[in-house]
C-alpha angles and dihedrals in degrees: 000000000000114000107263101170141287118347133182129208114245117221118251109217124215092256091056096257123126129236116210125216091267092054096257113144119220128195127199118255126201091252114115113204126248123189097254092049092048091048089055095045094047088049088054091053105263116164123232131224119192126196117192134140126284097010096056121197118354129180122213129178140169117008091349090059090052091052092048091049090055089056093047099039100082092045097048112123110221101174136017112351113254122214109289112255100151137354110315131172138221116195136200135182117245123189138196124224088253092056100259114148128224125186112217117197122189114201123213126192 
C-alpha cells in the first residue's frame, strides 16, 4: 500500500470486533463489498480498516480513506477468488450499534 498519510491501528477485541480510535466498536456483517457499494459508502464518509501482512491492521478515515479506497478499488475481488498473483483485496461491511459503517479490507499476496 502506498503511503497515504497518518494511520492508526484499531484495537481487535476478544470477541473479534474492532474498536476505532474514538472508542466505537464495529462488528462484521455478512455483507461482502462490491465496488459500487464501497463507492457510495466512502462518499458518505465511511472509514476503512485494512489488514495485510506485514503492516497489520490500519485505520483510515476522511480524505485518507478516500485515497486508500482508490488504491484498493481496482484490486477488489467481487466474486470467486482467483489465484493470487499480486496484492488483491476482499472487503466486508462492519457496523457499530449506533449505525456507523466501517469498510474492512483484507489483503492477500
